[in-house]
Residue frames as a rotation matrix with the C-alpha (Angstrom) as fourth column:
MET 1
-0.705 -0.145 0.694 40.47
-0.549 -0.509 -0.663 -9.69
0.449 -0.849 0.279 -27.70
LYS 2
-0.468 0.523 -0.712 38.78
0.560 0.799 0.219 -11.88
0.684 -0.296 -0.667 -25.13
ASN 3
-0.026 0.533 0.846 36.06
-0.617 -0.674 0.406 -10.67
0.787 -0.511 0.346 -22.80
LYS 4
-0.887 -0.237 -0.397 36.33
0.164 0.641 -0.750 -11.90
0.432 -0.730 -0.529 -19.25
VAL 5
0.160 0.963 0.219 33.01
-0.281 -0.168 0.945 -12.60
0.946 -0.213 0.243 -17.58
ASP 6
-0.775 -0.378 0.506 33.11
-0.558 0.033 -0.830 -12.40
0.297 -0.925 -0.236 -13.81
ASP 7
-0.570 0.588 -0.575 31.13
0.618 0.767 0.172 -14.93
0.541 -0.258 -0.800 -11.83
VAL 8
-0.551 0.504 0.665 28.02
-0.614 -0.785 0.087 -13.35
0.566 -0.361 0.742 -10.38
VAL 9
-0.927 0.310 -0.212 26.32
0.372 0.680 -0.632 -14.82
-0.052 -0.665 -0.745 -7.35
VAL 10
-0.557 0.815 0.159 22.55
-0.516 -0.490 0.703 -14.69
0.651 0.310 0.693 -7.72
ALA 11
-0.690 0.509 0.515 19.47
-0.316 0.427 -0.847 -15.75
-0.651 -0.747 -0.134 -5.78
ILE 12
-0.779 0.458 -0.428 16.96
-0.320 0.296 0.900 -18.03
0.539 0.838 -0.084 -7.49
LYS 13
-0.479 0.755 0.448 13.36
-0.529 0.159 -0.833 -18.42
-0.701 -0.636 0.323 -6.41
THR 14
-0.820 0.118 -0.560 11.55
-0.449 0.475 0.757 -21.27
0.355 0.872 -0.337 -8.10
THR 15
0.257 0.886 0.386 8.44
-0.937 0.327 -0.127 -23.42
-0.238 -0.329 0.914 -8.11
LYS 16
-0.589 -0.356 0.726 8.45
-0.238 0.934 0.266 -27.19
-0.773 -0.016 -0.635 -8.16
VAL 17
-0.825 0.355 -0.440 7.14
-0.370 0.251 0.895 -29.01
0.428 0.901 -0.076 -11.20
GLY 18
-0.325 0.798 -0.508 3.48
0.503 0.601 0.621 -29.71
0.801 -0.054 -0.597 -10.52
ALA 19
-0.946 -0.021 -0.322 3.15
0.292 -0.481 -0.826 -26.97
-0.138 -0.876 0.462 -7.88
PHE 20
-0.025 0.987 -0.160 -0.34
0.823 -0.071 -0.564 -25.71
-0.568 -0.146 -0.810 -7.08
ASP 21
0.116 0.147 0.982 -1.61
0.854 -0.521 -0.023 -23.10
0.508 0.841 -0.186 -9.53
GLU 22
0.958 0.287 -0.016 -1.81
0.243 -0.778 0.579 -20.58
0.153 -0.559 -0.815 -6.68
VAL 23
0.426 -0.880 -0.208 1.92
0.361 -0.045 0.931 -20.98
-0.829 -0.472 0.299 -5.94
LYS 24
-0.305 -0.526 0.794 2.82
0.931 0.009 0.364 -20.54
-0.198 0.850 0.487 -9.61
GLU 25
0.428 0.574 0.698 0.54
0.692 -0.705 0.155 -17.54
0.581 0.417 -0.699 -9.93
ASP 26
0.909 -0.142 -0.391 2.13
0.245 -0.575 0.780 -15.92
-0.336 -0.806 -0.488 -6.86
LEU 27
-0.035 -0.998 0.048 5.60
0.552 0.021 0.833 -16.26
-0.833 0.056 0.551 -8.36
LEU 28
-0.253 0.024 0.967 4.45
0.943 -0.216 0.252 -14.92
0.215 0.976 0.032 -11.73
ASN 29
0.787 0.575 0.224 2.81
0.485 -0.801 0.351 -11.94
0.382 -0.168 -0.909 -10.00
GLU 30
0.625 -0.645 -0.440 6.05
0.285 -0.336 0.898 -11.29
-0.727 -0.686 -0.026 -8.09
MET 31
-0.326 -0.740 0.588 8.04
0.841 0.057 0.538 -11.37
-0.432 0.670 0.604 -11.35
LYS 32
0.119 0.493 0.862 5.64
0.837 -0.517 0.180 -8.91
0.534 0.700 -0.474 -12.93
LEU 33
0.936 0.299 -0.183 5.67
0.348 -0.724 0.596 -6.54
0.046 -0.622 -0.782 -9.96
ILE 34
0.278 -0.916 -0.288 9.47
0.419 -0.154 0.895 -6.47
-0.864 -0.370 0.341 -9.63
ALA 35
-0.407 -0.377 0.832 9.77
0.908 -0.069 0.413 -5.84
-0.098 0.924 0.370 -13.40
GLU 36
0.433 0.675 0.598 7.24
0.695 -0.672 0.255 -2.99
0.574 0.305 -0.760 -13.19
LEU 37
0.846 -0.135 -0.516 9.02
0.361 -0.566 0.741 -1.38
-0.392 -0.813 -0.431 -10.24
GLY 38
0.764 -0.593 0.255 12.24
0.068 -0.320 -0.945 -1.14
0.642 0.739 -0.204 -12.22
ASP 39
-0.084 -0.920 -0.382 15.67
0.727 0.206 -0.655 -0.33
0.681 -0.333 0.652 -10.90
HIS 40
0.642 0.150 0.752 15.99
-0.368 -0.800 0.474 1.40
0.673 -0.581 -0.458 -7.55
VAL 41
-0.353 -0.929 0.115 18.79
-0.535 0.099 -0.839 1.27
0.768 -0.358 -0.532 -5.03
ASN 42
-0.664 0.131 0.736 16.44
-0.709 0.204 -0.675 -0.02
-0.239 -0.970 -0.043 -2.30
ILE 43
0.557 0.824 0.106 14.53
-0.718 0.541 -0.438 -2.60
-0.418 0.168 0.893 -4.35
LEU 44
0.001 -0.563 0.826 15.86
0.000 0.826 0.563 -6.05
-1.000 0.000 0.001 -5.09
CYS 45
-0.242 -0.238 -0.941 17.26
-0.862 -0.392 0.321 -6.10
-0.445 0.889 -0.110 -8.65
LEU 46
0.683 0.512 0.522 15.55
-0.118 0.782 -0.613 -8.47
-0.721 0.357 0.594 -11.10
LEU 47
-0.388 -0.888 -0.247 18.23
-0.507 -0.018 0.861 -10.05
-0.770 0.459 -0.444 -13.29
ALA 48
-0.768 0.192 -0.611 16.15
-0.506 0.402 0.763 -12.57
0.392 0.895 -0.212 -15.22
CYS 49
-0.227 0.692 0.685 13.09
-0.626 0.435 -0.647 -14.72
-0.746 -0.576 0.334 -15.08
CYS 50
-0.924 -0.014 -0.382 11.86
-0.301 0.641 0.706 -17.83
0.235 0.767 -0.596 -16.80
SER 51
-0.443 0.845 0.301 8.11
-0.470 0.068 -0.880 -18.35
-0.764 -0.531 0.367 -17.03
MET 52
-0.250 0.307 -0.918 7.71
-0.945 0.130 0.301 -20.19
0.212 0.943 0.258 -20.32
ASN 53
0.169 0.230 -0.959 8.00
-0.121 0.970 0.211 -23.73
0.978 0.081 0.192 -18.95
GLU 54
0.861 0.137 0.489 7.88
-0.499 0.047 0.865 -25.26
0.096 -0.989 0.109 -15.51
PRO 55
0.212 0.286 -0.934 9.61
0.944 -0.306 0.121 -24.93
-0.252 -0.908 -0.335 -13.18
PHE 56
0.787 0.084 0.612 9.47
0.275 -0.935 -0.225 -21.13
0.553 0.345 -0.758 -13.14
TYR 57
-0.029 -0.853 -0.521 12.55
0.999 -0.004 -0.049 -19.18
0.040 -0.521 0.852 -12.05
LEU 58
0.945 0.146 0.293 12.91
0.122 -0.988 0.098 -15.70
0.304 -0.056 -0.951 -10.63
ILE 59
0.169 -0.967 -0.189 16.60
0.956 0.207 -0.208 -14.67
0.240 -0.146 0.960 -10.64
THR 60
0.940 0.156 0.303 17.62
0.067 -0.956 0.284 -11.66
0.335 -0.247 -0.909 -8.56
GLU 61
0.016 -0.937 0.349 20.71
-0.493 -0.311 -0.812 -10.13
0.870 -0.159 -0.467 -7.11
TYR 62
0.203 -0.057 -0.977 22.09
0.665 0.740 0.095 -11.99
0.718 -0.670 0.189 -4.09
MET 63
0.506 0.000 0.862 21.91
-0.509 -0.807 0.299 -10.17
0.696 -0.591 -0.408 -0.77
LYS 64
-0.319 -0.866 -0.384 24.87
-0.205 0.459 -0.864 -11.31
0.925 -0.197 -0.325 1.27
TYR 65
-0.935 -0.108 0.337 23.31
-0.338 -0.004 -0.941 -10.87
0.103 -0.994 -0.033 4.72
GLY 66
-0.719 0.677 -0.160 19.87
0.644 0.734 0.213 -12.28
0.262 0.050 -0.964 3.87
ASP 67
0.179 0.895 0.408 16.58
0.491 -0.440 0.752 -10.99
0.853 0.066 -0.518 5.19
LEU 68
-0.165 -0.231 0.959 16.36
-0.470 -0.836 -0.282 -8.27
0.867 -0.497 0.029 7.83
LEU 69
0.772 0.500 0.392 14.79
-0.581 0.305 0.755 -10.53
0.257 -0.811 0.526 10.48
GLY 70
0.809 -0.520 -0.275 17.63
0.536 0.844 -0.019 -13.05
0.242 -0.132 0.961 10.24
PHE 71
-0.052 -0.857 0.513 20.19
0.379 -0.492 -0.784 -10.27
0.924 0.153 0.350 10.18
LEU 72
0.158 0.189 0.969 18.74
-0.687 -0.684 0.246 -8.66
0.710 -0.704 0.022 13.28
ARG 73
0.968 0.233 0.093 18.71
-0.232 0.689 0.687 -11.96
0.096 -0.687 0.721 15.12
GLU 74
0.491 -0.864 -0.111 22.37
0.732 0.479 -0.485 -12.46
0.473 0.157 0.867 14.23
CYS 75
-0.412 -0.671 0.616 23.24
0.334 -0.741 -0.583 -8.96
0.848 -0.034 0.530 15.42
ARG 76
0.593 0.764 -0.254 21.33
0.524 -0.126 0.843 -8.84
0.612 -0.633 -0.475 18.70
ARG 77
0.419 -0.515 -0.748 24.38
0.707 -0.332 0.625 -7.68
-0.570 -0.790 0.225 20.57
THR 78
0.946 -0.048 0.321 25.39
0.182 -0.740 -0.647 -4.32
0.269 0.671 -0.691 19.32
HIS 79
0.053 -0.988 0.144 28.90
0.447 -0.105 -0.888 -2.89
0.893 0.111 0.436 19.21
ILE 80
-0.121 -0.054 0.991 28.08
-0.640 -0.759 -0.119 -0.62
0.759 -0.649 0.057 22.14
GLN 81
0.805 0.462 0.374 26.76
-0.584 0.498 0.641 -3.54
0.110 -0.734 0.670 24.24
GLU 82
0.728 -0.596 -0.339 29.84
0.475 0.795 -0.377 -5.64
0.494 0.113 0.862 23.42
LYS 83
-0.324 -0.843 0.430 31.92
0.196 -0.504 -0.841 -2.82
0.926 -0.188 0.329 24.80
THR 84
-0.213 0.395 -0.894 29.66
0.957 0.267 -0.111 -2.92
0.195 -0.879 -0.435 27.91
PHE 85
-0.980 -0.018 -0.199 28.43
0.060 -0.976 -0.207 0.62
-0.190 -0.215 0.958 27.40
LEU 86
-0.042 0.994 0.097 24.88
0.920 0.076 -0.384 1.94
-0.389 0.074 -0.918 27.51
SER 87
-0.478 -0.041 0.877 23.76
0.584 -0.761 0.283 4.88
0.656 0.648 0.387 25.40
ARG 88
-0.483 0.423 -0.767 21.10
0.801 -0.141 -0.582 5.95
-0.355 -0.895 -0.270 27.93
ASP 89
-0.049 0.529 -0.847 19.81
-0.153 -0.842 -0.517 8.61
-0.987 0.104 0.122 25.52
LEU 90
-0.849 -0.169 0.500 19.09
0.411 0.384 0.827 6.88
-0.332 0.908 -0.257 22.24
ALA 91
0.264 0.913 -0.311 16.78
0.392 -0.396 -0.830 9.25
-0.881 0.097 -0.463 20.39
ALA 92
0.588 0.031 0.808 16.46
0.807 -0.083 -0.584 10.76
0.049 0.996 -0.074 16.92
ARG 93
0.969 -0.217 0.121 18.06
-0.222 -0.975 0.028 13.96
0.111 -0.054 -0.992 18.19
ASN 94
0.331 -0.880 0.340 21.22
-0.626 0.064 0.777 11.92
-0.706 -0.470 -0.530 18.94
VAL 95
0.172 -0.247 0.954 21.43
0.628 0.773 0.087 10.10
-0.759 0.584 0.288 15.62
LEU 96
0.015 -0.283 -0.959 23.33
-0.455 -0.856 0.246 12.01
-0.891 0.432 -0.142 12.93
VAL 97
0.746 0.250 0.617 23.09
0.438 0.515 -0.737 11.60
-0.502 0.820 0.275 9.17
GLY 98
-0.023 -0.869 -0.494 26.29
-0.192 -0.481 0.855 11.98
-0.981 0.115 -0.156 7.14
GLU 99
-0.280 -0.229 -0.932 27.60
-0.931 -0.173 0.322 11.66
-0.235 0.958 -0.165 3.63
GLY 100
-0.730 0.054 -0.681 26.03
-0.346 0.831 0.436 8.78
0.589 0.554 -0.588 1.73
LEU 101
0.302 0.908 0.291 23.21
-0.651 -0.027 0.759 8.83
0.697 -0.419 0.582 4.32
THR 102
-0.377 -0.495 -0.783 25.47
0.339 0.713 -0.614 7.09
0.862 -0.497 -0.101 6.85
ILE 103
0.652 0.655 0.382 23.75
-0.221 -0.317 0.922 7.03
0.725 -0.686 -0.061 10.23
LYS 104
-0.415 -0.815 -0.405 25.82
0.313 0.290 -0.904 7.39
0.854 -0.502 0.135 13.40
ILE 105
0.646 0.543 -0.537 24.87
0.666 -0.058 0.744 7.41
0.373 -0.838 -0.399 17.07
SER 106
-0.321 -0.728 0.606 26.19
0.213 -0.679 -0.702 10.50
0.923 -0.096 0.373 18.86
ASP 107
0.027 0.288 0.957 25.90
-0.697 -0.681 0.224 12.39
0.717 -0.673 0.183 22.12
PHE 108
0.075 -0.105 -0.992 27.32
0.412 0.909 -0.065 10.01
0.908 -0.404 0.112 24.68
GLY 109
-0.383 -0.204 0.901 26.89
-0.533 -0.748 -0.396 12.54
0.755 -0.632 0.178 27.49
LEU 110
0.326 0.571 0.754 24.71
-0.944 0.233 0.232 10.09
-0.043 -0.787 0.615 29.40
ALA 111
0.538 -0.161 -0.828 26.54
-0.255 0.905 -0.341 6.97
0.804 0.394 0.446 28.20
ASP 112
0.300 -0.416 0.858 28.11
-0.944 -0.002 0.330 4.80
-0.136 -0.909 -0.393 30.84
ASP 113
-0.544 -0.525 -0.654 30.14
-0.514 0.825 -0.236 1.64
0.664 0.208 -0.719 31.30
ILE 114
0.495 0.833 0.247 27.91
-0.746 0.262 0.613 -1.05
0.446 -0.487 0.751 32.80
TYR 115
-0.319 -0.726 0.609 30.78
-0.922 0.386 -0.023 -3.23
-0.218 -0.569 -0.793 33.99
THR 116
-0.913 -0.093 -0.397 30.03
-0.219 0.933 0.285 -6.91
0.344 0.347 -0.873 34.29
ARG 117
-0.729 0.675 0.116 26.69
0.074 0.246 -0.966 -6.65
-0.681 -0.696 -0.229 36.13
GLY 118
-0.629 0.486 0.606 24.81
0.763 0.238 0.601 -5.64
0.148 0.841 -0.521 33.01
TYR 119
0.510 0.785 0.351 23.17
0.655 -0.619 0.432 -2.57
0.557 0.009 -0.831 34.56
LYS 120
-0.749 -0.657 -0.085 24.04
0.570 -0.574 -0.587 0.65
0.337 -0.488 0.805 36.33
ARG 121
0.280 0.796 -0.537 22.06
0.930 -0.363 -0.053 2.92
-0.237 -0.485 -0.842 38.65
ARG 122
-0.054 -0.240 0.969 21.80
0.516 -0.838 -0.178 6.54
0.855 0.490 0.169 37.59
ALA 123
-0.935 -0.267 -0.234 22.34
0.346 -0.534 -0.772 9.34
0.081 -0.802 0.591 40.03
THR 124
-0.185 0.957 -0.223 18.99
0.931 0.098 -0.352 10.36
-0.315 -0.273 -0.909 41.55
GLU 125
0.120 0.212 -0.970 19.49
0.124 -0.973 -0.197 14.04
-0.985 -0.097 -0.143 40.70
GLN 126
-0.851 -0.525 0.018 20.36
0.058 -0.060 0.997 13.30
-0.522 0.849 0.081 37.09
LYS 127
0.012 0.855 -0.519 17.83
-0.714 -0.355 -0.603 14.52
-0.700 0.378 0.606 34.53
ILE 128
-0.706 -0.189 0.682 16.58
0.229 0.851 0.473 11.88
-0.670 0.490 -0.558 32.11
PRO 129
-0.750 0.476 -0.459 14.62
-0.650 -0.402 0.645 12.01
0.122 0.783 0.610 28.84
VAL 130
-0.467 0.583 0.665 11.46
-0.483 0.462 -0.744 10.48
-0.741 -0.668 0.065 30.31
LYS 131
0.537 0.793 -0.286 9.62
-0.670 0.196 -0.716 9.78
-0.512 0.576 0.637 27.04
TRP 132
0.332 -0.495 -0.803 12.60
-0.718 0.420 -0.556 7.75
0.612 0.760 -0.216 25.78
CYS 133
-0.649 -0.659 0.380 13.31
-0.730 0.400 -0.554 5.80
0.213 -0.637 -0.741 28.99
SER 134
-0.364 0.480 -0.799 12.05
0.200 0.877 0.436 2.42
0.910 -0.001 -0.415 30.09
LEU 135
0.629 0.714 0.308 9.82
-0.187 -0.246 0.951 2.24
0.755 -0.656 -0.021 33.14
GLU 136
0.692 -0.408 -0.596 12.56
0.716 0.498 0.490 0.60
0.097 -0.765 0.637 35.29
THR 137
-0.419 -0.846 0.330 14.92
0.779 -0.522 -0.347 3.47
0.466 0.111 0.878 34.42
ILE 138
-0.168 0.448 0.878 12.34
-0.157 -0.892 0.424 6.09
0.973 -0.066 0.220 35.37
LEU 139
0.771 0.628 0.104 11.17
-0.219 0.108 0.970 4.38
0.598 -0.770 0.221 38.58
ASN 140
0.917 -0.375 -0.133 14.30
0.332 0.536 0.776 2.68
-0.220 -0.757 0.616 39.91
GLY 141
0.586 -0.737 -0.337 17.14
-0.719 -0.665 0.204 4.45
-0.374 0.123 -0.919 38.14
ILE 142
0.106 -0.541 0.834 18.23
0.129 0.839 0.528 1.14
-0.986 0.051 0.159 36.62
CYS 143
0.384 -0.118 -0.916 19.98
-0.869 -0.380 -0.316 1.56
-0.311 0.917 -0.249 33.26
SER 144
-0.059 -0.354 0.934 20.46
-0.037 0.935 0.352 -1.63
-0.998 -0.014 -0.068 31.25
SER 145
-0.960 -0.260 -0.102 20.81
-0.120 0.054 0.991 -2.89
-0.252 0.964 -0.083 27.68
GLU 146
-0.416 0.892 0.180 17.08
0.909 0.416 0.037 -3.78
-0.042 0.179 -0.983 27.90
GLY 147
0.262 0.464 -0.846 16.40
0.466 -0.829 -0.310 -0.11
-0.845 -0.313 -0.434 28.70
ASP 148
-0.553 -0.513 -0.656 18.44
-0.377 -0.547 0.747 0.90
-0.743 0.661 0.109 25.65
SER 149
-0.885 0.311 0.346 16.29
0.465 0.616 0.635 -1.53
-0.015 0.723 -0.690 23.65
TRP 150
0.110 0.945 -0.307 13.20
0.876 -0.238 -0.419 0.30
-0.469 -0.223 -0.854 24.88
SER 151
0.074 -0.160 -0.984 14.73
-0.117 -0.982 0.151 3.60
-0.990 0.104 -0.092 23.80
PHE 152
-0.915 -0.404 -0.001 15.49
-0.075 0.168 0.983 2.04
-0.397 0.899 -0.184 20.43
GLY 153
-0.414 0.854 0.314 11.79
0.905 0.422 0.044 1.21
-0.096 0.303 -0.948 20.08
VAL 154
0.420 0.522 -0.743 10.94
0.475 -0.824 -0.310 4.84
-0.774 -0.222 -0.593 20.79
LEU 155
-0.442 -0.655 -0.612 13.55
-0.315 -0.526 0.790 5.88
-0.840 0.542 0.026 18.21
LEU 156
-0.870 0.189 0.455 11.78
0.477 0.555 0.682 3.63
-0.124 0.810 -0.573 15.68
TYR 157
0.179 0.965 -0.194 8.53
0.891 -0.243 -0.384 5.41
-0.418 -0.104 -0.903 16.54
GLU 158
0.152 -0.209 -0.966 10.26
-0.076 -0.977 0.200 8.73
-0.985 0.043 -0.164 15.78
ILE 159
-0.849 -0.524 -0.066 11.45
-0.142 0.105 0.984 7.32
-0.509 0.845 -0.164 12.44
PHE 160
-0.642 0.638 0.425 8.06
0.764 0.576 0.291 5.85
-0.059 0.511 -0.857 11.42
THR 161
0.450 0.843 -0.296 6.23
0.812 -0.524 -0.257 9.04
-0.372 -0.125 -0.920 12.31
LEU 162
0.147 -0.492 0.858 8.84
0.744 -0.516 -0.423 11.18
0.651 0.701 0.290 10.52
GLY 163
-0.721 -0.599 0.348 9.90
0.198 -0.659 -0.725 12.97
0.664 -0.454 0.594 13.71
GLY 164
0.355 0.909 0.216 6.78
-0.105 -0.191 0.976 12.62
0.929 -0.369 0.027 15.79
THR 165
-0.426 -0.429 0.797 7.11
-0.811 -0.210 -0.546 13.11
0.402 -0.879 -0.258 19.53
PRO 166
-0.711 0.155 -0.685 6.62
0.245 0.969 -0.036 9.89
0.658 -0.194 -0.727 21.51
TYR 167
-0.399 0.672 -0.624 3.41
0.910 0.206 -0.360 9.60
-0.113 -0.712 -0.693 23.51
PRO 168
-0.799 0.103 0.592 1.80
0.151 -0.919 0.364 12.68
0.582 0.380 0.719 21.90
GLY 169
0.065 0.887 0.457 -0.61
-0.296 -0.420 0.858 14.50
0.953 -0.191 0.235 24.13
ILE 170
0.780 0.121 -0.614 0.73
0.497 0.476 0.725 12.88
0.380 -0.871 0.311 27.33
ALA 171
0.634 -0.556 0.537 2.75
-0.640 -0.767 -0.038 15.13
0.433 -0.320 -0.843 29.63
PRO 172
-0.239 -0.833 -0.498 5.99
-0.261 0.549 -0.794 13.58
0.935 -0.060 -0.349 30.91
ARG 173
-0.740 -0.049 0.671 4.71
-0.670 -0.047 -0.741 13.79
0.068 -0.998 0.002 34.52
LEU 174
0.262 0.918 0.296 1.65
-0.869 0.358 -0.341 11.65
-0.419 -0.168 0.892 33.58
LEU 175
0.117 -0.246 -0.962 3.58
-0.815 0.530 -0.234 9.11
0.567 0.812 -0.139 31.53
VAL 176
-0.841 -0.532 0.098 4.68
-0.482 0.656 -0.581 6.88
0.245 -0.536 -0.808 34.42
SER 177
-0.435 0.740 0.513 1.13
-0.448 0.317 -0.836 6.21
-0.781 -0.593 0.193 35.64
ARG 178
0.483 0.605 -0.633 -0.03
-0.841 0.120 -0.527 5.53
-0.243 0.787 0.567 32.07
LEU 179
-0.167 -0.642 -0.748 2.82
-0.742 0.582 -0.333 3.10
0.649 0.499 -0.573 31.44
LYS 180
-0.876 -0.121 0.466 2.16
-0.445 0.573 -0.688 1.30
-0.184 -0.811 -0.556 34.74
LYS 181
0.024 0.977 0.211 -1.48
-0.580 0.186 -0.793 0.82
-0.814 -0.103 0.572 33.75
ARG 182
0.558 0.237 -0.795 -0.70
-0.830 0.139 -0.541 -0.30
-0.018 0.962 0.274 30.21
LEU 183
-0.333 -0.877 -0.346 2.29
-0.899 0.406 -0.165 -2.62
0.285 0.256 -0.924 30.61
PRO 184
-0.658 0.072 0.749 0.59
-0.376 0.831 -0.410 -5.47
-0.652 -0.551 -0.520 32.51
HIS 185
0.320 0.945 0.076 -2.04
-0.347 0.191 -0.918 -5.66
-0.882 0.267 0.389 29.78
GLY 186
-0.078 -0.431 0.899 0.26
0.622 0.683 0.382 -6.78
-0.779 0.589 0.215 26.96
PRO 187
-0.852 -0.475 0.219 0.47
0.446 -0.441 0.779 -5.50
-0.274 0.761 0.588 23.43
THR 188
-0.274 0.808 0.522 -3.22
0.715 -0.192 0.672 -4.64
0.643 0.558 -0.525 23.12
GLY 189
0.106 0.269 -0.957 -3.20
0.909 -0.416 -0.016 -2.35
-0.402 -0.869 -0.289 26.19
LYS 190
0.336 0.065 0.940 -3.74
0.606 -0.779 -0.163 1.35
0.721 0.624 -0.301 25.57
LEU 191
-0.699 -0.674 -0.238 -2.03
0.653 -0.465 -0.598 4.33
0.293 -0.574 0.765 27.14
SER 192
-0.597 0.498 0.630 -5.20
-0.290 -0.865 0.409 6.44
0.748 0.062 0.660 27.21
């Protein structure tokens, strides 16, 4: 009876012969750390390593879509944007978790088709989730994919704080003046 071995695509990280000691030490430390972490569904799987002779090799599973930064840059346009729709209420309360921890955007009650202009004005009497909206949406009623990107940033805040409320301690009625003061100052500006 013959055993069939399937081809396995792997990723190989290596050092060049004669590399600086610091570079070699970094790779050896990475090998050690990955081996100590062991198997976990969310940690890159170590398949093999070679550290006896130079060049050193760290062999891991291959991740088809590469690193998250590259993946995000490739996927800048989302499915919803390609369909020319805006969510207009992207928040943790509207993201559902299903079987296999599948995440799905829901509650399209405020969603709208943005046609070819790339934005839509909301009705002035329409209630909006102020702490999740961009400043231009709050002030001018302009809903755009950039505004949805702002809301996505707030959603990330909710995720990183394990359900924290955005802008804690700031009442929605005070938020606009705080955002106006902070935004011209760049990333180091403070809301307080």
